[in-house]
N, C-alpha and C positions, 0 to 999 in steps of 0.2 A: 740271490730271492728277488719276488717280483713285487711288483705295487701291489696295495692290498688298501682297497676301499673301504673305511668304514662307518656305517649309517649312523652310527652312534654318535662319533666325533664330526659326523663329514666333512672327514679330509680325508686324501690318500695318502696311505704311509708308505714308503718304501723298504720296511725292516720284515716285512712279511707277517705273518697271522701271528708273529710272536708282541705284535702291536697289543694284543686282547690283554697281556697280564701286564700291561704298564699300569701306574697309576693314573696317569691322566683319563685314562680309556674307564676304568676303573671308578672314579672317581663320576664323570660322567653318566656312566651307566648307573648307579647310584640314584642321581638327581631324576633321571629317565623314571624310573620304578617305584620313585617314593610318589612322584607325582601322578604316574599310570595306576597305582596302589588306592589313592584317594579316591579318583570315579570307582573306583571298582569297588569300595566300601559303602560308598555311596550308593550303587546301584544294589548291594547285597541288604540293606538296612529295608528297601523295598519289595524284599522278597515273603516274609510275615506279611506284611500291610501295603499292598498294592497301591499306588497316586491313582486316581483316573480324572480326569477334568477335561472341561469342555477345552477342542482346540483350538489354537490362537497362531498365528505365524511364527511368536518364540519358538514353537516345539520342533521345527525344520532344521534341528543342530545336526551336526554329525562330530563325531569322534576319531582320534588316532589309533588303531591298532599298532602299538610298533614291534607286537609279535609276527602279526601277520601282514605288516607294511601295506594296509589295508584302512583305508576312511569307510566305516560304519556306522549307518544311521542309532542316534542315542537313543528316541522314544521310537514307540510303537502308533501310529495316528492313521484314522480313515476318514481326515477330514471335518472328522463331527466330535467323536471322541479321541483322547490321548492319555496311552498307560506311559508315564514318566520310568525313563531308566529299563523299556520291555525290549529293546532293539539292543541295548548293549548286553542284557543277561543273555539275550536269546543268542548272539553271535558268541557269546562263551565259553556256550554249552555244544557249538558244533564241533564234529570230529575235526573238521581241518583249524581249527582254531588251537586244539589241544595238542594235535599233531609240529604245528607253527610253533609252539610254547615248547616243547620241550627242545626245538630245533635253536630257536631263539637262545634258550640257557646254556647250549652246548657251545655253540657258534662265540657267546660274550661273556662265557664261565662266569656266569649271576649263580648268587645263592641260590644252592637247592632248594633250602629252607622258604622260599618266597615264591618258586613256581606253583604250587596247588593253592594259592592265593588268588590268581589271576585263571584259573580255570572252575567254573560252573559245573559241579556233580549235577547226573541226571534227576538225583530225588530232590536236589534245589527247585529243579527248574520244572518238576509235576505238582510241587507245592506252591511256586510262584501261578502256576497256571491255574491251581482251585482258587487260590484266594482272588485271582485277576477276575474271576469268573462272578464270585461273592463282591467282589467290588464295585464289577458293572451295573451287577443288580442294585445294590445300594444306588449308585450314582442315577440309575434310572427311575427309580424310586423318588428321590430328591427331585429330580427332574420334572416329574409327573405334580409333586407337590408343588411347587412352586408354577407350572403351568397352572393348574386348578386356582392360584389364589393369583395370579395376573390376571385370568378370567373374569375373578370375581370382581377384581378391582375397574374392568371394562365396564363387566353389567352393573355396578354400580354407579359409574360415571355415565353408562348409558341412560340409566334408571333417571336420574337427577336430570339429563340434559331434556328429557322428554318431560318432568314434571315443569321443568323453567320453560319449556316451549307451551306448554298446555296453560300454564299460567300467564302467559302470554296472551294468547288466543282468546280464552275466557276472561271476558272482564268483570272485573269485584262489583256486586249490588250494591256494596256502599258508595264506591264509585259514581254507578252510573245513577243513582238517587240524588248524589248532589248534583251530576252533571245535567240530568232534569229541572232540578231548581233552580239550576242558574238559569236555563233555558227559558222556564218560563217566566221567571223575572225579568229578563232580556224582550221576551215578547211582550210582556204588560208597560217596559219603557218604550220598548219604539210605538205601542200602540196609543200612549199619551203625548209622545212628540208629535205624530200625525196629526191628532185631535188639534194640537195648538200649531201646525200650520195649515189647517183648514182655512181655504178664502176667507176674508172677512171685508164686511163692506169698506168700501175707500178706494183710492187708486192703488191701481196695480204698476206691475213694471212695465204691463202692454199698455195699460193708459196714460203712464208718461213718455210713448216712444212718439210721439208725435204733439206738435205744439198748437196744433188743432183741436185734438182730445183735449188737451190742458185748457185751453179755455172752455169748452164745453161741459167739463167735469167742474167750472165752479170753483177751481182752488185758491185764486187770485192769486196766481203765481206768474212770474215775468219771466219767458224764454228769452236770453240773451244771444244765442245762437253757438255753434260749434265753435270752439278754440283752435288754433292751429297753432300746435305747438313740435312743429316740427324743425322751428328752426334754434329753438333755447329747451330749456328744459332735460328731464331724461328719461328713460327708458319707461318708467312708470308712468308719467303724465304723457307719455303718446309720442316722444319725439324720438328719432331714428338713433341707432346705435352708432359711435365714434365709428366703428369699422364698416357701413355703409355710406357714410358721407363722401360724397366725392370730391377729391381735393380742386382744389381751385388752382387751374394751370397759372402762372407768373403773377401771383397772387402777392407773391414777396416775403411769404412767410418764413420763419426762420426755421431750419432745416434739424430733424431731431439725428443727433448722433453726431459720430463726425461724419468728414468730407470724404470722398473716394480719394483724392488725393492725400488727405492727410492717414487716412487707412493703407494705400501703399507707402507711403514714407513710414509708416510706426511697422510695416510688414517686413521694410528692408533692413529697419536698426535691430530689430527681432535677430532678425538672420546675421548679422553681423556682430551679436554680442554672442553667440555660439560659437564665431570663430575665436583664435588667439590671437590675445592682442600683442606679441611681440610678433607675428609674422610677417615679412618682407613684404613691402609694400604698405604694409596699416601707415603708417605717419606720410604718406607723401603729400609733397605741399603744393595744394591744387591752386596756388594761387599766382604762381609762375605763367609768365603769357609767353607765347614763342610765333613765330610769324606764321603764318598759313602757307609757305610751302617748305615748311622742316616735315624731314621723313626722321624717324628715329631709326639710330643704328642701332641693331637686334643686341643686345650685350647684355649686361647683369642687370638686375633687377635695381631703380632706383627708390629713395624717398623723398630725393630734392633734385633739383636741376633734370638734365635730361642722361640718358642713359649712357651715350659717348664718355661723357662725363664721369659718371657712377664707376665707369668700366675704365680709363685711365688710372683711378682713383685706387680702385681697386689693385690694378697692377702693380702700381708705385708702393703698397701696404704689402703684398706680395713679395717684392724685389727687395723691402727692409726687414722683412722678417726673416727671411732667406740669410741676408746679410748678416744677420743678429745671429742665427741659430749657427752659419760659420764661426763666426768670430768667435763663439762660447765654446764650439768644436775644437779649431785651433790651438784656444786657451787651454785647454782640458788637455789636450794631444802634449802639450806642448811642458806642461806640469808633469804630467807621466814619464817624459822625457830626461826631464830635469831627477827626477826623484832615482829613474834609472841609472844615471850616469852617478849622481849620487853613492848607489849604493856600490857600482864596479871601483 
């Protein structure tokens, strides 16, 4: 027996075509036919009353025909109108599908009673086409009514917009009368103020411009001269503002704000604040004095004393640490050796 590939079970069986009589194959075939039959029943419901809808990207779906082993469009659409399940019904009426269905039933030994349910007869197809024509006509009528309603709404909005625009461009007569009345009152008030401000007998501003004119007017006023308030007072009395007063060099006045040295010291202090407090060299003893001829021997960094001293101290500490570690390791090795000898 040769190898046999089963499309229902999706595996290769080496028992030959006798595989189709097995319990596993028949159970899987039944599941496939039940799922496929649900789609066919759903499509058959639309034969008497086809559903016509406006096109949507969701209508671009396909279904798998197990009889033909082919992927087919489920709906019929022209990118404007969609007839639901039209593609499925049209495919199941073709001669190729009828032939492939008989072949599928023979090869898989399916139930013969179910075979005719997967084939659409010619009479059913003609009825579906006539009903689709009626549904398309009704759909177009509904679309025309909807378009007319939308056009009426647009015309009403346009009419309302024009009325609002006209009401804004044409002033209200009552408002115009109110504005004219207010303007007339304003003109009367302006005229009365101008009458009050007419030149009256007596000294004017021009008469008080000079001392000689004051004396000629005979008002009995004494002119004491112009006052120089440049050194005192404020800007309202004629004094110079502070930003125009020249600073006197060497006047000994106290400076406002910190000095340059204080600012630099504060800036250096702020920089040191950002550094870690436990860094190497942070606690260096600056009070120690050395000879002018001393040169550092570049070793480890120190906190007090010279580098060669800190290097020597560091080496001593490192040696002591190594000795302690060695003694500890020797003690552990000796203890482990004693334990092993005791076990023996």
